[in-house]
Backbone atoms as SQL, in Angstrom:
CREATE TABLE atoms (id INTEGER PRIMARY KEY, chain TEXT, resi INTEGER, resn TEXT, atom TEXT, x REAL, y REAL, z REAL);
INSERT INTO atoms VALUES
  (1, 'A', 1, 'UNK', 'N', 24.891, -30.207, -4.828),
  (2, 'A', 1, 'UNK', 'CA', 25.190, -28.860, -4.407),
  (3, 'A', 1, 'UNK', 'C', 24.418, -27.856, -5.369),
  (4, 'A', 2, 'UNK', 'N', 24.381, -28.233, -6.600),
  (5, 'A', 2, 'UNK', 'CA', 23.652, -27.267, -7.505),
  (6, 'A', 2, 'UNK', 'C', 22.188, -27.171, -7.101),
  (7, 'A', 3, 'UNK', 'N', 21.560, -28.251, -6.671),
  (8, 'A', 3, 'UNK', 'CA', 20.220, -28.180, -6.284),
  (9, 'A', 3, 'UNK', 'C', 20.013, -27.323, -5.097),
  (10, 'A', 4, 'UNK', 'N', 20.828, -27.389, -4.124),
  (11, 'A', 4, 'UNK', 'CA', 20.742, -26.541, -2.940),
  (12, 'A', 4, 'UNK', 'C', 20.952, -25.029, -3.311),
  (13, 'A', 5, 'UNK', 'N', 21.897, -24.882, -4.195),
  (14, 'A', 5, 'UNK', 'CA', 22.157, -23.542, -4.734),
  (15, 'A', 5, 'UNK', 'C', 21.042, -22.994, -5.400),
  (16, 'A', 6, 'UNK', 'N', 20.296, -23.721, -6.207),
  (17, 'A', 6, 'UNK', 'CA', 19.085, -23.284, -6.845),
  (18, 'A', 6, 'UNK', 'C', 18.013, -23.015, -5.902),
  (19, 'A', 7, 'UNK', 'N', 17.877, -23.893, -4.864),
  (20, 'A', 7, 'UNK', 'CA', 16.872, -23.568, -3.748),
  (21, 'A', 7, 'UNK', 'C', 17.094, -22.302, -3.061),
  (22, 'A', 8, 'UNK', 'N', 18.409, -21.969, -2.762),
  (23, 'A', 8, 'UNK', 'CA', 18.706, -20.708, -2.148),
  (24, 'A', 8, 'UNK', 'C', 18.400, -19.527, -3.104),
  (25, 'A', 9, 'UNK', 'N', 18.618, -19.836, -4.397),
  (26, 'A', 9, 'UNK', 'CA', 18.348, -18.688, -5.336),
  (27, 'A', 9, 'UNK', 'C', 16.878, -18.467, -5.361),
  (28, 'A', 10, 'UNK', 'N', 16.026, -19.472, -5.310),
  (29, 'A', 10, 'UNK', 'CA', 14.604, -19.309, -5.369),
  (30, 'A', 10, 'UNK', 'C', 14.176, -18.558, -4.074),
  (31, 'A', 11, 'UNK', 'N', 14.784, -18.961, -3.011),
  (32, 'A', 11, 'UNK', 'CA', 14.366, -18.185, -1.765),
  (33, 'A', 11, 'UNK', 'C', 14.775, -16.763, -1.817),
  (34, 'A', 12, 'UNK', 'N', 15.943, -16.532, -2.412),
  (35, 'A', 12, 'UNK', 'CA', 16.327, -15.041, -2.613),
  (36, 'A', 12, 'UNK', 'C', 15.322, -14.315, -3.461),
  (37, 'A', 13, 'UNK', 'N', 14.776, -14.965, -4.517),
  (38, 'A', 13, 'UNK', 'CA', 13.826, -14.314, -5.442),
  (39, 'A', 13, 'UNK', 'C', 12.469, -14.109, -4.659),
  (40, 'A', 14, 'UNK', 'N', 12.092, -15.097, -3.762),
  (41, 'A', 14, 'UNK', 'CA', 10.879, -14.863, -2.845),
  (42, 'A', 14, 'UNK', 'C', 11.057, -13.721, -2.017),
  (43, 'A', 15, 'UNK', 'N', 12.270, -13.505, -1.391),
  (44, 'A', 15, 'UNK', 'CA', 12.496, -12.358, -0.512),
  (45, 'A', 15, 'UNK', 'C', 12.485, -11.171, -1.369),
  (46, 'A', 16, 'UNK', 'N', 12.909, -11.189, -2.671),
  (47, 'A', 16, 'UNK', 'CA', 12.883, -9.968, -3.531),
  (48, 'A', 16, 'UNK', 'C', 11.356, -9.643, -3.837),
  (49, 'A', 17, 'UNK', 'N', 10.587, -10.701, -4.045),
  (50, 'A', 17, 'UNK', 'CA', 9.133, -10.491, -4.275),
  (51, 'A', 17, 'UNK', 'C', 8.485, -9.854, -3.106),
  (52, 'A', 18, 'UNK', 'N', 8.747, -10.345, -1.894),
  (53, 'A', 18, 'UNK', 'CA', 8.140, -9.753, -0.587),
  (54, 'A', 18, 'UNK', 'C', 8.595, -8.391, -0.419),
  (55, 'A', 19, 'UNK', 'N', 9.727, -7.950, -0.849),
  (56, 'A', 19, 'UNK', 'CA', 10.273, -6.634, -0.725),
  (57, 'A', 19, 'UNK', 'C', 9.467, -5.767, -1.665),
  (58, 'A', 20, 'UNK', 'N', 9.203, -6.221, -2.941),
  (59, 'A', 20, 'UNK', 'CA', 8.353, -5.511, -3.845),
  (60, 'A', 20, 'UNK', 'C', 6.946, -5.290, -3.389),
  (61, 'A', 21, 'UNK', 'N', 6.407, -6.313, -2.747),
  (62, 'A', 21, 'UNK', 'CA', 5.111, -6.259, -2.241),
  (63, 'A', 21, 'UNK', 'C', 4.961, -5.145, -1.126),
  (64, 'A', 22, 'UNK', 'N', 6.031, -5.180, -0.271),
  (65, 'A', 22, 'UNK', 'CA', 6.037, -4.089, 0.690),
  (66, 'A', 22, 'UNK', 'C', 6.173, -2.632, 0.107),
  (67, 'A', 23, 'UNK', 'N', 6.794, -2.585, -1.000),
  (68, 'A', 23, 'UNK', 'CA', 6.908, -1.304, -1.750),
  (69, 'A', 23, 'UNK', 'C', 5.550, -0.861, -2.329),
  (70, 'A', 24, 'UNK', 'N', 4.886, -1.868, -2.834),
  (71, 'A', 24, 'UNK', 'CA', 3.522, -1.534, -3.298),
  (72, 'A', 24, 'UNK', 'C', 2.648, -1.110, -2.177),
  (73, 'A', 25, 'UNK', 'N', 2.792, -1.781, -0.942),
  (74, 'A', 25, 'UNK', 'CA', 2.028, -1.383, 0.204),
  (75, 'A', 25, 'UNK', 'C', 2.278, 0.027, 0.674),
  (76, 'A', 26, 'UNK', 'N', 3.591, 0.465, 0.456),
  (77, 'A', 26, 'UNK', 'CA', 3.960, 1.836, 0.820),
  (78, 'A', 26, 'UNK', 'C', 3.116, 2.797, -0.043),
  (79, 'A', 27, 'UNK', 'N', 2.954, 2.500, -1.273),
  (80, 'A', 27, 'UNK', 'CA', 2.296, 3.391, -2.173),
  (81, 'A', 27, 'UNK', 'C', 0.851, 3.308, -1.789),
  (82, 'A', 28, 'UNK', 'N', 0.218, 2.331, -1.357),
  (83, 'A', 28, 'UNK', 'CA', -1.150, 2.311, -1.024),
  (84, 'A', 28, 'UNK', 'C', -1.269, 3.074, 0.342),
  (85, 'A', 29, 'UNK', 'N', -0.325, 2.973, 1.258),
  (86, 'A', 29, 'UNK', 'CA', -0.311, 3.717, 2.425),
  (87, 'A', 29, 'UNK', 'C', -0.304, 5.257, 2.091),
  (88, 'A', 30, 'UNK', 'N', 0.583, 5.580, 1.140),
  (89, 'A', 30, 'UNK', 'CA', 0.615, 6.995, 0.799),
  (90, 'A', 30, 'UNK', 'C', -0.691, 7.480, 0.209),
  (91, 'A', 31, 'UNK', 'N', -1.344, 6.669, -0.652),
  (92, 'A', 31, 'UNK', 'CA', -2.561, 7.001, -1.082),
  (93, 'A', 31, 'UNK', 'C', -3.693, 7.175, -0.020),
  (94, 'A', 32, 'UNK', 'N', -3.553, 6.341, 1.065),
  (95, 'A', 32, 'UNK', 'CA', -4.444, 6.561, 2.081),
  (96, 'A', 32, 'UNK', 'C', -4.140, 7.932, 2.872),
  (97, 'A', 33, 'UNK', 'N', -2.977, 8.280, 2.947),
  (98, 'A', 33, 'UNK', 'CA', -2.728, 9.561, 3.558),
  (99, 'A', 33, 'UNK', 'C', -3.304, 10.794, 2.729),
  (100, 'A', 34, 'UNK', 'N', -3.117, 10.717, 1.405),
  (101, 'A', 34, 'UNK', 'CA', -3.607, 11.659, 0.553),
  (102, 'A', 34, 'UNK', 'C', -5.109, 11.731, 0.661),
  (103, 'A', 35, 'UNK', 'N', -5.785, 10.644, 0.728),
  (104, 'A', 35, 'UNK', 'CA', -7.225, 10.486, 0.746),
  (105, 'A', 35, 'UNK', 'C', -7.883, 11.116, 2.051),
  (106, 'A', 36, 'UNK', 'N', -6.918, 10.925, 3.131),
  (107, 'A', 36, 'UNK', 'CA', -7.430, 11.555, 4.368),
  (108, 'A', 36, 'UNK', 'C', -7.397, 12.984, 4.349),
  (109, 'A', 37, 'UNK', 'N', -6.614, 13.553, 3.469),
  (110, 'A', 37, 'UNK', 'CA', -6.607, 15.057, 3.413),
  (111, 'A', 37, 'UNK', 'C', -7.686, 15.630, 2.651),
  (112, 'A', 38, 'UNK', 'N', -8.145, 14.843, 1.611),
  (113, 'A', 38, 'UNK', 'CA', -9.312, 15.298, 0.809),
  (114, 'A', 38, 'UNK', 'C', -10.544, 14.596, 1.320),
  (115, 'A', 39, 'UNK', 'N', -11.674, 15.109, 0.964),
  (116, 'A', 39, 'UNK', 'CA', -12.888, 14.466, 1.451),
  (117, 'A', 39, 'UNK', 'C', -13.430, 13.587, 0.346),
  (118, 'A', 40, 'UNK', 'N', -12.679, 12.381, 0.305),
  (119, 'A', 40, 'UNK', 'CA', -13.143, 11.439, -0.836),
  (120, 'A', 40, 'UNK', 'C', -14.351, 10.697, -0.480),
  (121, 'A', 41, 'UNK', 'N', -14.974, 10.209, -1.462),
  (122, 'A', 41, 'UNK', 'CA', -16.174, 9.425, -1.317),
  (123, 'A', 41, 'UNK', 'C', -15.891, 8.082, -0.775),
  (124, 'A', 42, 'UNK', 'N', -16.340, 7.723, 0.487),
  (125, 'A', 42, 'UNK', 'CA', -15.963, 6.389, 1.054),
  (126, 'A', 42, 'UNK', 'C', -16.688, 5.266, 0.294),
  (127, 'A', 43, 'UNK', 'N', -17.669, 5.487, -0.481),
  (128, 'A', 43, 'UNK', 'CA', -18.273, 4.381, -1.272),
  (129, 'A', 43, 'UNK', 'C', -17.683, 4.039, -2.599),
  (130, 'A', 44, 'UNK', 'N', -16.607, 4.948, -2.989),
  (131, 'A', 44, 'UNK', 'CA', -15.790, 4.622, -4.230),
  (132, 'A', 44, 'UNK', 'C', -15.010, 3.432, -3.995),
  (133, 'A', 45, 'UNK', 'N', -15.008, 2.454, -4.965),
  (134, 'A', 45, 'UNK', 'CA', -14.379, 1.184, -4.770),
  (135, 'A', 45, 'UNK', 'C', -12.932, 1.358, -4.494),
  (136, 'A', 46, 'UNK', 'N', -12.296, 2.268, -5.162),
  (137, 'A', 46, 'UNK', 'CA', -10.789, 2.402, -4.932),
  (138, 'A', 46, 'UNK', 'C', -10.471, 2.885, -3.481),
  (139, 'A', 47, 'UNK', 'N', -11.259, 3.948, -3.164),
  (140, 'A', 47, 'UNK', 'CA', -11.110, 4.452, -1.806),
  (141, 'A', 47, 'UNK', 'C', -11.447, 3.312, -0.697),
  (142, 'A', 48, 'UNK', 'N', -12.477, 2.616, -0.992),
  (143, 'A', 48, 'UNK', 'CA', -12.816, 1.598, -0.039),
  (144, 'A', 48, 'UNK', 'C', -11.722, 0.511, 0.005),
  (145, 'A', 49, 'UNK', 'N', -11.124, 0.078, -1.116),
  (146, 'A', 49, 'UNK', 'CA', -10.031, -0.844, -1.049),
  (147, 'A', 49, 'UNK', 'C', -8.815, -0.303, -0.262),
  (148, 'A', 50, 'UNK', 'N', -8.500, 0.912, -0.557),
  (149, 'A', 50, 'UNK', 'CA', -7.313, 1.640, 0.150),
  (150, 'A', 50, 'UNK', 'C', -7.636, 1.614, 1.672),
  (151, 'A', 51, 'UNK', 'N', -8.780, 1.985, 2.013),
  (152, 'A', 51, 'UNK', 'CA', -9.223, 2.022, 3.419),
  (153, 'A', 51, 'UNK', 'C', -9.086, 0.592, 4.012),
  (154, 'A', 52, 'UNK', 'N', -9.619, -0.359, 3.393),
  (155, 'A', 52, 'UNK', 'CA', -9.626, -1.782, 3.890),
  (156, 'A', 52, 'UNK', 'C', -8.297, -2.375, 3.949),
  (157, 'A', 53, 'UNK', 'N', -7.359, -1.912, 3.122),
  (158, 'A', 53, 'UNK', 'CA', -5.935, -2.428, 3.105),
  (159, 'A', 53, 'UNK', 'C', -5.083, -1.862, 4.075),
  (160, 'A', 54, 'UNK', 'N', -5.357, -0.522, 4.464),
  (161, 'A', 54, 'UNK', 'CA', -4.435, 0.134, 5.344),
  (162, 'A', 54, 'UNK', 'C', -4.926, 0.301, 6.792),
  (163, 'A', 55, 'UNK', 'N', -6.222, 0.297, 6.981),
  (164, 'A', 55, 'UNK', 'CA', -6.907, 0.613, 8.207),
  (165, 'A', 55, 'UNK', 'C', -6.522, -0.447, 9.368),
  (166, 'A', 56, 'UNK', 'N', -6.464, -1.731, 9.103),
  (167, 'A', 56, 'UNK', 'CA', -6.102, -2.776, 10.217),
  (168, 'A', 56, 'UNK', 'C', -4.675, -2.419, 10.661),
  (169, 'A', 57, 'UNK', 'N', -3.775, -2.152, 9.784),
  (170, 'A', 57, 'UNK', 'CA', -2.405, -2.043, 10.288),
  (171, 'A', 57, 'UNK', 'C', -2.315, -0.632, 11.098),
  (172, 'A', 58, 'UNK', 'N', -2.865, 0.396, 10.551),
  (173, 'A', 58, 'UNK', 'CA', -2.921, 1.648, 11.093),
  (174, 'A', 58, 'UNK', 'C', -3.598, 1.610, 12.515),
  (175, 'A', 59, 'UNK', 'N', -4.632, 0.861, 12.590),
  (176, 'A', 59, 'UNK', 'CA', -5.379, 0.759, 13.939),
  (177, 'A', 59, 'UNK', 'C', -4.564, 0.168, 14.969),
  (178, 'A', 60, 'UNK', 'N', -3.795, -0.907, 14.588),
  (179, 'A', 60, 'UNK', 'CA', -2.904, -1.535, 15.441),
  (180, 'A', 60, 'UNK', 'C', -1.861, -0.546, 15.997),
  (181, 'A', 61, 'UNK', 'N', -1.245, 0.248, 15.091),
  (182, 'A', 61, 'UNK', 'CA', -0.300, 1.156, 15.467),
  (183, 'A', 61, 'UNK', 'C', -0.852, 2.276, 16.295),
  (184, 'A', 62, 'UNK', 'N', -2.036, 2.781, 16.020),
  (185, 'A', 62, 'UNK', 'CA', -2.652, 3.851, 16.848),
  (186, 'A', 62, 'UNK', 'C', -2.922, 3.436, 18.231),
  (187, 'A', 63, 'UNK', 'N', -3.137, 2.134, 18.409),
  (188, 'A', 63, 'UNK', 'CA', -3.399, 1.586, 19.771),
  (189, 'A', 63, 'UNK', 'C', -2.309, 1.820, 20.699),
  (190, 'A', 64, 'UNK', 'N', -1.105, 1.858, 20.205),
  (191, 'A', 64, 'UNK', 'CA', 0.084, 2.026, 21.131),
  (192, 'A', 64, 'UNK', 'C', 0.705, 3.426, 21.073),
  (193, 'A', 65, 'UNK', 'N', 0.120, 4.380, 20.312),
  (194, 'A', 65, 'UNK', 'CA', 0.546, 5.717, 20.256),
  (195, 'A', 65, 'UNK', 'C', -0.194, 6.663, 21.122),
  (196, 'A', 66, 'UNK', 'N', 0.466, 7.700, 21.663),
  (197, 'A', 66, 'UNK', 'CA', -0.275, 8.631, 22.451),
  (198, 'A', 66, 'UNK', 'C', -1.251, 9.500, 21.559),
  (199, 'A', 67, 'UNK', 'N', -2.260, 9.962, 22.221),
  (200, 'A', 67, 'UNK', 'CA', -3.222, 10.835, 21.408),
  (201, 'A', 67, 'UNK', 'C', -2.611, 12.193, 21.088),
  (202, 'A', 68, 'UNK', 'N', -2.579, 12.438, 19.832),
  (203, 'A', 68, 'UNK', 'CA', -1.977, 13.666, 19.350),
  (204, 'A', 68, 'UNK', 'C', -3.079, 14.633, 18.748),
  (205, 'A', 69, 'UNK', 'N', -4.257, 14.311, 19.008),
  (206, 'A', 69, 'UNK', 'CA', -5.386, 15.226, 18.589),
  (207, 'A', 69, 'UNK', 'C', -5.745, 14.888, 17.154),
  (208, 'A', 70, 'UNK', 'N', -5.789, 15.988, 16.282),
  (209, 'A', 70, 'UNK', 'CA', -6.057, 15.876, 14.936),
  (210, 'A', 70, 'UNK', 'C', -4.881, 15.342, 14.078),
  (211, 'A', 71, 'UNK', 'N', -3.743, 15.302, 14.620),
  (212, 'A', 71, 'UNK', 'CA', -2.568, 14.834, 13.808),
  (213, 'A', 71, 'UNK', 'C', -2.328, 13.414, 13.984),
  (214, 'A', 72, 'UNK', 'N', -2.405, 12.640, 12.883),
  (215, 'A', 72, 'UNK', 'CA', -2.354, 11.156, 12.992),
  (216, 'A', 72, 'UNK', 'C', -0.911, 10.825, 12.444),
  (217, 'A', 73, 'UNK', 'N', 0.017, 10.334, 13.362),
  (218, 'A', 73, 'UNK', 'CA', 1.267, 9.985, 12.986),
  (219, 'A', 73, 'UNK', 'C', 1.508, 8.500, 12.729),
  (220, 'A', 74, 'UNK', 'N', 0.330, 7.801, 12.789),
  (221, 'A', 74, 'UNK', 'CA', 0.500, 6.233, 12.549),
  (222, 'A', 74, 'UNK', 'C', 1.033, 5.947, 11.212),
  (223, 'A', 75, 'UNK', 'N', 0.676, 6.622, 10.013),
  (224, 'A', 75, 'UNK', 'CA', 1.296, 6.220, 8.764),
  (225, 'A', 75, 'UNK', 'C', 2.744, 6.439, 8.713),
  (226, 'A', 76, 'UNK', 'N', 3.244, 7.452, 9.453),
  (227, 'A', 76, 'UNK', 'CA', 4.692, 7.670, 9.495),
  (228, 'A', 76, 'UNK', 'C', 5.360, 6.541, 10.218),
  (229, 'A', 77, 'UNK', 'N', 4.743, 6.069, 11.325),
  (230, 'A', 77, 'UNK', 'CA', 5.352, 4.890, 12.038),
  (231, 'A', 77, 'UNK', 'C', 5.407, 3.679, 11.201),
  (232, 'A', 78, 'UNK', 'N', 4.290, 3.507, 10.425),
  (233, 'A', 78, 'UNK', 'CA', 4.167, 2.308, 9.580),
  (234, 'A', 78, 'UNK', 'C', 5.288, 2.394, 8.490),
  (235, 'A', 79, 'UNK', 'N', 5.483, 3.606, 7.883),
  (236, 'A', 79, 'UNK', 'CA', 6.493, 3.741, 6.961),
  (237, 'A', 79, 'UNK', 'C', 7.809, 3.441, 7.373),
  (238, 'A', 80, 'UNK', 'N', 8.172, 3.948, 8.608),
  (239, 'A', 80, 'UNK', 'CA', 9.487, 3.602, 9.265),
  (240, 'A', 80, 'UNK', 'C', 9.654, 2.222, 9.452),
  (241, 'A', 81, 'UNK', 'N', 8.553, 1.475, 9.987),
  (242, 'A', 81, 'UNK', 'CA', 8.643, 0.021, 10.245),
  (243, 'A', 81, 'UNK', 'C', 8.854, -0.769, 8.949),
  (244, 'A', 82, 'UNK', 'N', 8.170, -0.319, 7.871),
  (245, 'A', 82, 'UNK', 'CA', 8.349, -0.970, 6.431),
  (246, 'A', 82, 'UNK', 'C', 9.820, -0.825, 6.111),
  (247, 'A', 83, 'UNK', 'N', 10.309, 0.479, 6.088),
  (248, 'A', 83, 'UNK', 'CA', 11.687, 0.635, 5.660),
  (249, 'A', 83, 'UNK', 'C', 12.662, -0.164, 6.515),
  (250, 'A', 84, 'UNK', 'N', 12.430, -0.257, 7.818),
  (251, 'A', 84, 'UNK', 'CA', 13.296, -1.068, 8.657),
  (252, 'A', 84, 'UNK', 'C', 13.313, -2.517, 8.223),
  (253, 'A', 85, 'UNK', 'N', 12.161, -3.121, 7.972),
  (254, 'A', 85, 'UNK', 'CA', 11.952, -4.493, 7.515),
  (255, 'A', 85, 'UNK', 'C', 12.648, -4.588, 6.220),
  (256, 'A', 86, 'UNK', 'N', 12.515, -3.736, 5.401),
  (257, 'A', 86, 'UNK', 'CA', 13.045, -3.835, 3.930),
  (258, 'A', 86, 'UNK', 'C', 14.563, -3.794, 4.029),
  (259, 'A', 87, 'UNK', 'N', 15.151, -2.923, 4.767),
  (260, 'A', 87, 'UNK', 'CA', 16.614, -2.753, 4.768),
  (261, 'A', 87, 'UNK', 'C', 17.249, -3.822, 5.625),
  (262, 'A', 88, 'UNK', 'N', 16.692, -3.934, 6.867),
  (263, 'A', 88, 'UNK', 'CA', 17.427, -4.897, 7.772),
  (264, 'A', 88, 'UNK', 'C', 17.146, -6.362, 7.436),
  (265, 'A', 89, 'UNK', 'N', 15.890, -6.714, 7.180),
  (266, 'A', 89, 'UNK', 'CA', 15.591, -8.127, 7.071),
  (267, 'A', 89, 'UNK', 'C', 15.714, -8.447, 5.573),
  (268, 'A', 90, 'UNK', 'N', 15.023, -7.875, 4.719),
  (269, 'A', 90, 'UNK', 'CA', 14.966, -8.350, 3.257),
  (270, 'A', 90, 'UNK', 'C', 16.225, -8.156, 2.521),
  (271, 'A', 91, 'UNK', 'N', 16.853, -6.928, 2.753),
  (272, 'A', 91, 'UNK', 'CA', 18.130, -6.635, 2.067),
  (273, 'A', 91, 'UNK', 'C', 19.222, -7.676, 2.409),
  (274, 'A', 92, 'UNK', 'N', 19.245, -7.896, 3.822),
  (275, 'A', 92, 'UNK', 'CA', 20.292, -8.777, 4.340),
  (276, 'A', 92, 'UNK', 'C', 20.052, -10.153, 3.850),
  (277, 'A', 93, 'UNK', 'N', 18.776, -10.681, 3.935),
  (278, 'A', 93, 'UNK', 'CA', 18.519, -12.010, 3.572),
  (279, 'A', 93, 'UNK', 'C', 18.762, -12.214, 2.101),
  (280, 'A', 94, 'UNK', 'N', 18.448, -11.278, 1.323),
  (281, 'A', 94, 'UNK', 'CA', 18.608, -11.344, -0.201),
  (282, 'A', 94, 'UNK', 'C', 20.065, -11.419, -0.550),
  (283, 'A', 95, 'UNK', 'N', 20.834, -10.514, 0.169),
  (284, 'A', 95, 'UNK', 'CA', 22.281, -10.566, -0.226),
  (285, 'A', 95, 'UNK', 'C', 22.930, -11.865, 0.321),
  (286, 'A', 96, 'UNK', 'N', 22.573, -12.241, 1.518),
  (287, 'A', 96, 'UNK', 'CA', 23.092, -13.493, 2.068),
  (288, 'A', 96, 'UNK', 'C', 22.847, -14.757, 1.130),
  (289, 'A', 97, 'UNK', 'N', 21.569, -14.767, 0.822),
  (290, 'A', 97, 'UNK', 'CA', 21.098, -15.959, -0.040),
  (291, 'A', 97, 'UNK', 'C', 21.792, -15.967, -1.396),
  (292, 'A', 98, 'UNK', 'N', 21.900, -14.748, -2.034),
  (293, 'A', 98, 'UNK', 'CA', 22.513, -14.689, -3.351),
  (294, 'A', 98, 'UNK', 'C', 23.992, -15.063, -3.251),
  (295, 'A', 99, 'UNK', 'N', 24.719, -14.538, -2.238),
  (296, 'A', 99, 'UNK', 'CA', 26.131, -14.843, -2.027),
  (297, 'A', 99, 'UNK', 'C', 26.298, -16.359, -1.697),
  (298, 'A', 100, 'UNK', 'N', 25.413, -16.996, -0.960),
  (299, 'A', 100, 'UNK', 'CA', 25.688, -18.344, -0.558),
  (300, 'A', 100, 'UNK', 'C', 25.271, -19.191, -1.876),
  (301, 'A', 101, 'UNK', 'N', 24.313, -18.777, -2.572),
  (302, 'A', 101, 'UNK', 'CA', 24.001, -19.562, -3.866),
  (303, 'A', 101, 'UNK', 'C', 25.124, -19.518, -4.881),
  (304, 'A', 102, 'UNK', 'N', 25.712, -18.265, -5.067),
  (305, 'A', 102, 'UNK', 'CA', 26.754, -18.233, -6.052),
  (306, 'A', 102, 'UNK', 'C', 28.079, -18.898, -5.568),
  (307, 'A', 103, 'UNK', 'N', 28.298, -18.986, -4.308),
  (308, 'A', 103, 'UNK', 'CA', 29.472, -19.663, -3.709),
  (309, 'A', 103, 'UNK', 'C', 29.239, -21.253, -3.975),
  (310, 'A', 104, 'UNK', 'N', 27.994, -21.704, -3.681),
  (311, 'A', 104, 'UNK', 'CA', 27.746, -23.092, -3.936),
  (312, 'A', 104, 'UNK', 'C', 27.801, -23.530, -5.403),
  (313, 'A', 105, 'UNK', 'N', 27.346, -22.644, -6.256),
  (314, 'A', 105, 'UNK', 'CA', 27.552, -22.957, -7.692),
  (315, 'A', 105, 'UNK', 'C', 28.930, -22.954, -8.108),
  (316, 'A', 106, 'UNK', 'N', 29.679, -22.055, -7.535),
  (317, 'A', 106, 'UNK', 'CA', 31.087, -21.971, -7.888),
  (318, 'A', 106, 'UNK', 'C', 31.922, -23.224, -7.447),
  (319, 'A', 107, 'UNK', 'N', 31.430, -23.740, -6.291),
  (320, 'A', 107, 'UNK', 'CA', 32.156, -24.969, -5.748),
  (321, 'A', 107, 'UNK', 'C', 31.861, -26.126, -6.630),
  (322, 'A', 108, 'UNK', 'N', 30.531, -26.147, -7.081),
  (323, 'A', 108, 'UNK', 'CA', 30.125, -27.319, -7.887),
  (324, 'A', 108, 'UNK', 'C', 30.790, -27.413, -9.228),
  (325, 'A', 109, 'UNK', 'N', 31.210, -26.245, -9.737),
  (326, 'A', 109, 'UNK', 'CA', 31.875, -26.343, -11.057),
  (327, 'A', 109, 'UNK', 'C', 33.267, -26.658, -10.924);
């Protein structure tokens, strides 16, 4: 039982890591929004990385959105989707895995 509890604990830590990676992606997305407001050099390595990291996701979202002219709402949609995944999926999975792991360890003692 302790082995299974430790496996569940490891899965909870992986979920926590994925949650942290999505948080980092939100900051990269925010940087992309700020860069779109200023006229940044597209050949700058940092700007190029941010563009390559965010544009594939934003392009997929833009495909399903109505044309709003100069106002691009796709980053807002991606932010909402990330928050939903973090709260609904990751927080629920983390809490459930931690609870189940601690219950199994309690039963083994």
